[in-house]
C-alpha positions in Angstrom: 5.5 -9.5 -19.8 8.0 -8.4 -17.9 6.4 -8.5 -13.9 9.7 -7.8 -12.3 11.2 -4.7 -14.1 7.4 -3.1 -14.1 7.1 -3.4 -10.3 10.9 -1.6 -10.4 8.9 0.9 -12.0 6.2 1.4 -10.2 8.3 1.5 -6.6 10.8 4.2 -8.4 6.8 6.2 -9.2 7.3 7.2 -5.3 11.3 7.5 -5.0 12.9 8.2 -8.2 10.1 8.8 -10.7 12.9 10.7 -13.4 14.2 7.3 -13.9 10.8 6.0 -15.3 11.1 8.6 -18.3 14.6 7.3 -18.8 13.9 4.1 -19.7 11.1 6.1 -22.5 14.3 7.6 -23.7 16.1 3.8 -23.8 12.7 2.9 -26.1 12.8 5.6 -28.2 16.3 5.1 -29.4 15.6 0.3 -29.4 12.1 0.1 -30.1 11.8 3.8 -32.1 8.7 4.8 -29.9 8.1 6.1 -26.3 5.3 4.7 -25.3 5.3 1.7 -23.7 4.9 -1.6 -24.9 5.0 -4.0 -22.5 1.5 -4.5 -20.6 2.8 -5.6 -17.4 2.5 -2.4 -15.4 -0.7 -2.2 -16.6 -2.0 -5.7 -14.7 -0.4 -4.8 -11.5 -1.9 -1.5 -11.7 -5.4 -3.2 -12.7 -4.5 -5.7 -9.7 -3.6 -2.4 -6.9 -6.7 -0.8 -8.0 -9.3 -3.7 -7.5 -7.5 -3.8 -4.1 -7.9 -0.5 -3.4 -11.5 -0.6 -4.2 -11.7 -3.6 -2.0 -10.6 -1.7 1.0 -12.5 1.3 0.0 -15.6 -1.0 -0.2 -15.2 -2.2 3.7 -14.5 1.3 5.0 -17.5 2.1 3.1 -19.7 -0.7 4.4 -20.5 -1.6 0.1 -22.3 -5.0 -0.5 -20.5 -6.6 -3.2 -22.7 -5.7 -6.4 -21.5 -2.1 -4.7 -17.9 -3.2 -4.7 -17.8 -4.3 -8.2 -19.9 -1.0 -9.3 -17.3 0.6 -7.6 -14.0 -0.7 -9.1 -15.7 -0.2 -12.7 -16.2 3.1 -12.1 -12.5 3.4 -10.5 -10.7 1.5 -14.1 -13.2 2.6 -17.0 -14.6 6.5 -15.3 -11.5 7.2 -13.2 -8.8 5.7 -14.5 -9.6 5.4 -18.2 -11.6 8.1 -19.6 -10.4 11.0 -17.1 -6.7 9.4 -18.3 -8.2 10.0 -22.1 -8.8 13.3 -21.4 -6.3 14.0 -19.7 -4.1 13.0 -22.0 -5.4 14.0 -25.4 -5.3 17.5 -23.7 -1.8 17.8 -23.0 -1.1 16.0 -26.3 -2.7 18.5 -28.1 -1.1 21.0 -25.9 2.5 20.0 -26.0 2.7 19.5 -29.7 0.8 23.3 -30.4 2.3 24.9 -28.0 5.7 23.7 -26.6 7.3 22.0 -29.1 11.0 23.8 -29.8 10.8 23.8 -33.8 7.4 24.0 -34.8 9.0 22.4 -38.3 10.1 19.4 -36.9 8.5 15.8 -37.6 9.0 14.7 -34.0 5.2 14.8 -32.4 4.3 13.6 -28.8 2.5 10.0 -28.9 -0.9 10.1 -27.9 0.1 6.5 -26.9 3.3 8.0 -24.4 1.1 10.8 -23.4 -1.6 8.1 -21.8 1.7 6.1 -20.5 2.3 9.4 -19.2 -1.1 9.8 -17.1 -1.0 6.3 -16.0 2.7 6.5 -14.4 1.5 9.5 -12.3 -1.9 7.8 -11.3 -0.5 5.4 -9.3 1.1 7.5 -6.3 -2.1 8.7 -5.7 -4.1 5.8 -6.1 -1.7 4.2 -3.0 -1.9 7.3 -1.3 -6.2 8.2 -1.5 -7.2 4.8 -1.8 -5.0 2.5 0.0 -2.7 4.7 2.7 -5.7 6.8 3.3 -8.2 4.2 4.1 -6.2 2.8 6.9 -7.1 5.7 9.1 -10.2 6.9 7.2 -13.0 5.5 9.6 -11.6 6.3 12.9 -9.2 9.5 12.3 -10.0 11.3 8.8 -13.7 11.2 9.2 -13.6 12.9 12.4 -14.0 16.8 12.6 -11.0 17.5 14.8 -8.7 20.0 13.2 -5.6 18.0 12.9 -7.7 14.8 11.2 -8.8 17.3 8.5 -5.2 18.4 8.3 -4.3 15.3 8.0 -6.7 13.8 4.7 -6.4 17.8 3.3 -2.1 17.0 3.2 -2.8 13.4 2.1 -4.6 14.8 -1.0 -2.2 17.9 -1.6 0.6 15.3 -2.0 -1.1 13.1 -4.1 -2.0 15.9 -6.5 1.9 16.9 -6.6 3.1 14.0 -7.2 0.5 13.6 -10.3 1.7 17.0 -11.3 5.4 16.4 -11.0 5.7 12.8 -12.2 3.4 14.5 -15.5 5.9 16.8 -15.8 8.9 14.7 -15.4 7.1 12.7 -18.3 7.0 15.8 -20.8 10.1 17.1 -19.9 11.9 14.3 -20.7 11.0 14.7 -24.3 14.4 16.5 -26.1 12.2 18.5 -28.2 9.7 19.8 -25.9 10.3 23.4 -24.1 8.3 25.5 -21.2 7.4 22.1 -19.8 7.4 24.1 -16.2 3.9 25.4 -17.2 2.3 22.1 -16.5 3.3 22.7 -13.1 1.5 25.6 -12.7 -1.0 23.5 -12.4 -0.3 23.3 -8.8 -0.6 26.9 -7.7 -4.6 26.5 -7.4 -4.6 23.3 -6.1 -2.9 25.5 -3.2 -5.3 27.8 -2.8 -7.7 24.7 -2.7 -5.7 23.7 -0.2 -5.3 26.6 2.3 -9.1 27.6 1.6 -10.0 24.1 2.8 -8.7 24.1 5.9 -9.0 27.6 7.2 -12.8 26.9 5.9 -12.8 23.5 7.7 -13.8 21.4 4.6 -12.1 18.1 5.1 -11.8 17.3 1.4 -11.2 13.5 1.9 -14.8 12.7 3.6 -16.0 14.4 0.2 -14.5 12.2 -1.6 -15.6 9.2 0.1 -19.0 10.8 0.5 -19.0 11.3 -3.4 -17.6 7.7 -4.2 -20.4 6.3 -1.5 -23.0 8.2 -4.2 -22.2 7.0 -7.0 -22.3 3.7 -6.6 -25.8 3.9 -4.4 
């Protein structure tokens, strides 16, 4: 496992995500598959999930058994199950509606669709779990407008990262067209963001309350 290369990929997901998918195209040329074949990135991602779960457990004052339960929720449900559902939906959607030539033998691999989700999952994990936990107790959780604006904006940035990286993943495949449709998901996201600010809804506090509810 090449952990150094995987670590650089995770850095690029924040700074230049298009470079990560250029490696996928290169992998197709050399190994005849787009899907990642080195589990090193998954190992690092799992470590980040555990670290984030530990940090949030401290913020939420969870005991050890709740921390274990919370970690399993993050790995098995939030990352794996939700990721499999999103990957399957986009796998079907892109193969059915976004192929340039419906008769071509080139199809989006399900494994690649799941890889795209894993790539897109990492920045929101860092933003919403690790970075946000540094500010939640003393700032984001407060009823101040600036606290709500900051927390909700973090949520917005995290969702934008997820949608944009997902878009890059599919737009890098040469046999797909009109992949910009994936970015249309940001329209309702922006509407939710604006409504939450105007209505005084603290999205991050709702998320943290939900996390606490499902482990108790």
